[in-house]
Backbone as numpy.savetxt, mean C-alpha at the origin, in Angstrom:
# Nx Ny Nz CAx CAy CAz Cx Cy Cz
16.08 -0.49 -8.48 14.86 -1.29 -8.43 15.22 -2.71 -7.96
14.36 -3.23 -7.12 14.50 -4.61 -6.64 13.36 -5.42 -7.26
13.67 -6.59 -7.81 12.65 -7.49 -8.33 12.63 -8.75 -7.47
11.42 -9.15 -7.11 11.24 -10.34 -6.27 10.20 -11.26 -6.91
10.47 -12.55 -6.90 9.48 -13.53 -7.32 8.67 -13.92 -6.10
7.36 -13.74 -6.19 6.44 -14.11 -5.11 5.68 -15.34 -5.56
5.91 -16.46 -4.88 5.36 -17.74 -5.33 3.86 -17.86 -5.11
3.34 -17.15 -4.11 1.92 -17.27 -3.79 1.50 -16.12 -2.87
0.27 -16.16 -2.41 -0.26 -15.10 -1.55 0.55 -14.95 -0.27
1.01 -16.06 0.30 1.77 -15.96 1.55 3.10 -15.24 1.33
3.68 -15.34 0.14 4.91 -14.61 -0.17 4.63 -13.11 -0.27
3.47 -12.74 -0.81 3.07 -11.33 -0.86 2.88 -10.81 0.56
2.26 -11.61 1.41 2.06 -11.22 2.81 3.40 -11.08 3.53
4.34 -11.97 3.26 5.67 -11.89 3.89 6.40 -10.61 3.48
6.27 -10.22 2.22 6.86 -8.96 1.76 6.23 -7.78 2.49
4.93 -7.81 2.65 4.23 -6.74 3.37 4.72 -6.63 4.81
4.91 -7.76 5.45 5.38 -7.77 6.84 6.79 -7.18 6.93
7.65 -7.55 5.99 9.02 -7.00 5.98 9.01 -5.49 5.78
8.18 -5.01 4.85 8.13 -3.57 4.60 7.47 -2.82 5.76
6.50 -3.45 6.42 5.88 -2.81 7.59 6.92 -2.56 8.68
7.83 -3.51 8.86 8.88 -3.36 9.87 9.82 -2.21 9.54
9.98 -1.91 8.25 10.88 -0.83 7.82 10.18 0.52 7.73
8.87 0.52 7.81 8.11 1.76 7.59 8.21 2.69 8.80
7.95 3.97 8.53 7.95 4.96 9.60 6.98 6.08 9.23
6.55 6.84 10.23 5.61 7.94 9.95 6.15 8.86 8.85
5.25 9.28 7.99 5.61 10.11 6.84 5.79 9.32 5.56
5.81 7.97 5.67 5.99 7.13 4.48 4.72 7.04 3.65
4.94 6.88 2.35 3.85 6.62 1.41 4.25 5.37 0.63
3.35 4.40 0.57 3.59 3.18 -0.21 2.55 3.15 -1.31
3.02 3.28 -2.54 2.15 3.30 -3.71 2.07 1.89 -4.28
0.86 1.33 -4.30 0.64 -0.05 -4.73 0.09 -0.07 -6.14
0.92 -0.51 -7.08 0.55 -0.56 -8.49 0.24 -2.01 -8.89
-0.63 -2.17 -9.86 -0.94 -3.49 -10.39 -2.39 -3.57 -10.80
-2.66 -4.43 -11.74 -4.03 -4.61 -12.21 -4.87 -5.27 -11.11
-6.17 -5.30 -11.32 -7.06 -5.96 -10.36 -6.67 -7.43 -10.23
-6.70 -7.90 -8.99 -6.39 -9.31 -8.73 -4.92 -9.62 -8.57
-4.05 -8.61 -8.58 -2.61 -8.86 -8.46 -2.14 -8.98 -7.02
-2.98 -8.56 -6.04 -2.60 -8.73 -4.65 -2.35 -7.44 -3.88
-2.78 -6.30 -4.43 -2.59 -5.03 -3.72 -3.32 -5.03 -2.38
-4.55 -5.50 -2.36 -5.31 -5.54 -1.11 -4.75 -6.58 -0.15
-4.26 -7.69 -0.68 -3.61 -8.71 0.15 -2.40 -8.10 0.84
-1.60 -7.36 0.07 -0.43 -6.69 0.63 -0.85 -5.71 1.72
-1.83 -4.86 1.42 -2.28 -3.83 2.38 -2.78 -4.46 3.67
-3.56 -5.53 3.55 -4.11 -6.20 4.74 -2.98 -6.75 5.62
-2.01 -7.42 5.00 -0.89 -7.98 5.77 -0.02 -6.88 6.37
0.18 -5.80 5.64 0.95 -4.66 6.14 0.30 -4.08 7.38
-1.00 -3.83 7.31 -1.73 -3.25 8.44 -1.74 -4.19 9.65
-1.96 -5.46 9.41 -1.97 -6.43 10.52 -0.59 -6.51 11.18
0.47 -6.43 10.38 1.82 -6.46 10.94 2.09 -5.21 11.78
1.70 -4.05 11.27 1.91 -2.81 12.04 1.11 -2.81 13.33
-0.08 -3.38 13.28 -0.95 -3.44 14.46 -0.53 -4.54 15.43
0.33 -5.45 14.95 0.70 -6.64 15.71 -0.56 -7.42 16.10
-1.47 -7.52 15.12 -2.76 -8.17 15.34 -3.16 -8.92 14.07
-2.88 -10.24 14.00 -3.18 -11.00 12.79 -4.66 -11.11 12.47
-5.53 -10.77 13.41 -6.97 -10.84 13.14 -7.60 -9.47 12.93
-6.78 -8.42 12.81 -7.31 -7.07 12.58 -8.24 -7.06 11.38
-9.43 -6.54 11.57 -10.40 -6.41 10.47 -9.91 -5.30 9.54
-9.69 -5.64 8.27 -9.18 -4.69 7.29 -10.12 -4.71 6.08
-11.20 -3.93 6.13 -12.10 -3.90 4.98 -11.47 -3.14 3.82
-11.85 -3.51 2.62 -11.36 -2.80 1.45 -11.96 -1.40 1.41
-11.14 -0.39 1.14 -11.68 0.97 1.05 -12.22 1.30 -0.35
-12.59 0.28 -1.13 -13.06 0.52 -2.49 -14.22 1.49 -2.53
-15.17 1.37 -1.62 -16.35 2.25 -1.66 -16.17 3.49 -0.81
-15.50 3.37 0.32 -15.28 4.55 1.18 -14.10 5.38 0.68
-13.25 4.81 -0.16 -12.03 5.38 -0.73 -10.88 5.49 0.27
-11.18 5.55 1.57 -10.11 5.60 2.56 -10.58 4.97 3.87
-9.68 4.24 4.50 -9.88 3.69 5.85 -8.70 4.19 6.69
-9.00 4.69 7.87 -7.97 5.20 8.77 -7.80 4.22 9.94
-6.56 3.91 10.28 -6.24 3.01 11.38 -5.32 3.75 12.36
-5.75 3.88 13.59 -4.93 4.48 14.65 -4.16 3.33 15.31
-2.90 3.17 14.94 -2.09 2.06 15.42 -0.98 2.60 16.32
-0.42 1.75 17.18 0.62 2.22 18.10 1.82 2.87 17.40
2.25 2.31 16.28 3.43 2.83 15.58 3.13 4.13 14.84
1.92 4.23 14.27 1.55 5.41 13.48 0.08 5.31 13.08
-0.47 6.43 12.71 -1.77 6.42 12.06 -1.53 6.01 10.61
-2.34 5.09 10.12 -2.19 4.62 8.74 -3.48 4.92 7.98
-3.33 5.54 6.82 -4.46 5.79 5.93 -4.31 4.87 4.73
-5.32 4.03 4.51 -5.33 3.09 3.38 -6.31 3.64 2.35
-5.76 4.12 1.23 -6.56 4.69 0.16 -6.72 3.69 -0.98
-7.92 3.62 -1.54 -8.16 2.90 -2.78 -8.75 3.94 -3.73
-7.94 4.39 -4.69 -8.33 5.51 -5.54 -8.98 5.09 -6.85
-9.34 3.81 -6.96 -9.95 3.29 -8.19 -11.13 4.15 -8.65
-11.97 4.57 -7.72 -13.18 5.31 -8.06 -13.03 6.82 -7.89
-11.83 7.30 -7.67 -11.60 8.72 -7.44 -11.93 9.53 -8.69
-12.60 10.65 -8.50 -12.99 11.50 -9.62 -11.83 12.31 -10.18
-10.74 12.37 -9.51 -9.58 13.13 -9.96 -8.78 13.58 -8.75
-7.53 14.02 -8.98 -6.67 14.40 -7.86 -7.26 15.46 -6.94
-8.08 16.36 -7.46 -8.67 17.41 -6.62 -9.55 16.81 -5.52
-10.15 15.65 -5.79 -11.05 15.02 -4.81 -10.29 14.43 -3.62
-8.97 14.30 -3.73 -8.18 13.75 -2.63 -8.35 14.54 -1.35
-8.46 15.84 -1.47 -8.50 16.69 -0.29 -9.81 16.57 0.46
-10.87 16.15 -0.24 -12.14 15.86 0.43 -12.02 14.60 1.30
-11.04 13.76 0.98 -10.81 12.52 1.73 -9.85 12.71 2.90
-9.32 13.91 3.06 -8.37 14.17 4.12 -6.93 13.85 3.76
-6.63 13.77 2.47 -5.29 13.44 1.97 -4.20 14.25 2.65
-4.41 15.55 2.76 -3.39 16.42 3.33 -3.31 16.32 4.85
-4.30 15.72 5.47 -4.35 15.62 6.93 -3.66 14.36 7.47
-3.37 13.42 6.60 -2.81 12.13 7.05 -1.36 11.92 6.62
-0.75 12.92 6.03 0.60 12.73 5.49 1.68 12.60 6.55
1.36 12.90 7.81 2.34 12.69 8.87 2.33 11.23 9.35
1.30 10.49 8.97 1.24 9.07 9.28 1.83 8.28 8.13
1.38 7.05 7.99 1.79 6.20 6.88 0.60 6.09 5.93
0.88 6.22 4.63 -0.18 6.13 3.63 0.06 4.92 2.74
-0.95 4.07 2.62 -0.96 2.98 1.64 -1.91 3.42 0.55
-1.45 3.44 -0.70 -2.26 3.99 -1.77 -2.39 2.98 -2.91
-3.59 2.41 -3.06 -3.88 1.56 -4.21 -4.34 2.46 -5.35
-3.94 2.14 -6.58 -4.24 2.93 -7.77 -3.64 4.34 -7.63
-2.35 4.44 -7.27 -1.73 5.74 -7.01 -1.66 6.66 -8.22
-1.71 6.10 -9.42 -1.65 6.94 -10.61 -2.82 7.92 -10.66
-3.91 7.61 -9.98 -5.07 8.50 -9.95 -4.86 9.71 -9.04
-3.78 9.69 -8.26 -3.45 10.84 -7.41 -2.71 11.92 -8.18
-2.26 11.60 -9.39 -1.56 12.58 -10.20 -0.33 13.13 -9.48
-0.15 14.43 -9.58 1.01 15.08 -8.98 0.94 15.18 -7.46
-0.19 14.78 -6.86 -0.34 14.85 -5.40 0.39 13.72 -4.68
0.80 12.69 -5.41 1.54 11.59 -4.78 2.94 12.10 -4.44
3.34 12.03 -3.18 4.67 12.54 -2.79 5.80 11.83 -3.54
6.83 12.60 -3.86 7.95 12.06 -4.63 8.77 11.04 -3.83
8.66 11.05 -2.51 9.44 10.11 -1.69 8.73 8.75 -1.51
7.66 8.53 -2.23 6.89 7.28 -2.08 7.73 6.06 -2.48
7.49 4.97 -1.77 7.98 3.66 -2.18 6.96 3.15 -3.19
7.42 2.68 -4.34 6.52 2.14 -5.36 6.67 0.63 -5.40
5.56 -0.06 -5.21 5.52 -1.52 -5.29 4.58 -1.87 -6.43
5.12 -2.51 -7.46 4.32 -2.93 -8.60 4.21 -4.45 -8.58
2.98 -4.95 -8.60 2.73 -6.39 -8.62 2.28 -6.78 -10.02
3.02 -7.70 -10.63 2.77 -8.14 -12.00 2.50 -9.64 -12.01
1.81 -10.13 -13.05 1.58 -11.57 -13.14 2.90 -12.33 -13.25
2.95 -13.48 -12.59 4.10 -14.37 -12.70 3.77 -15.49 -13.67
4.67 -16.45 -13.83 4.43 -17.53 -14.78 3.29 -18.47 -14.40
3.05 -18.64 -13.11 1.95 -19.49 -12.65 0.78 -18.66 -12.19
-0.36 -19.31 -12.02 -1.60 -18.60 -11.67 -1.49 -17.80 -10.37
-0.81 -18.35 -9.38 -0.72 -17.66 -8.08 0.59 -16.89 -7.92
1.48 -16.98 -8.90 2.78 -16.32 -8.79 2.69 -14.86 -9.22
3.52 -14.03 -8.59 3.60 -12.61 -8.91 5.07 -12.20 -8.97
5.32 -11.16 -9.75 6.62 -10.51 -9.78 6.42 -9.17 -9.09
7.22 -8.88 -8.08 7.14 -7.60 -7.38 8.34 -6.75 -7.78
8.06 -5.52 -8.18 9.11 -4.55 -8.47 9.01 -3.44 -7.43
10.10 -3.20 -6.73 10.12 -2.23 -5.64 11.13 -1.14 -5.97
10.67 0.12 -5.92 11.57 1.26 -6.11 11.34 2.26 -4.98
12.43 2.86 -4.54 12.36 3.83 -3.46 12.98 3.26 -2.19
13.00 4.08 -1.16 13.56 3.71 0.14 14.99 3.18 0.00
15.76 3.81 -0.87 17.12 3.34 -1.12 17.95 3.26 0.15
17.64 4.10 1.13 18.39 4.09 2.39 17.97 2.96 3.33
16.87 2.27 2.99 16.36 1.21 3.88 16.36 -0.17 3.26
16.39 -0.24 1.95 16.29 -1.55 1.28 17.64 -1.99 0.72
């Protein structure tokens, strides 16, 4: 496990950019953390970095549960499972159809056993200051 102190939102974005550069098709990034910890900030920066487009519109998939991005490097599926009725509902969202691309998964615990074992887990926790976060990263031992 790697622990990183993130001083503010821009540090979370910088981490996302670094991980986007290391990502490849077939990857799953599981984003853990309570509301307001920066999971969506991370996802937005990750997608913009992969697209090489800092102004890419990245709406939250809170209501649609999934947003698909056809990017040059890979197709990316951004899931927000907060409102998911259970792991069985994943397949109605096309979960099994996007696993050859890159998957960003907010609230991954709601995926149950359907979350691939090779996922990178990023947990964002409160830091000592209001804007500070502690990031815990596990997985991708061959890349990190």
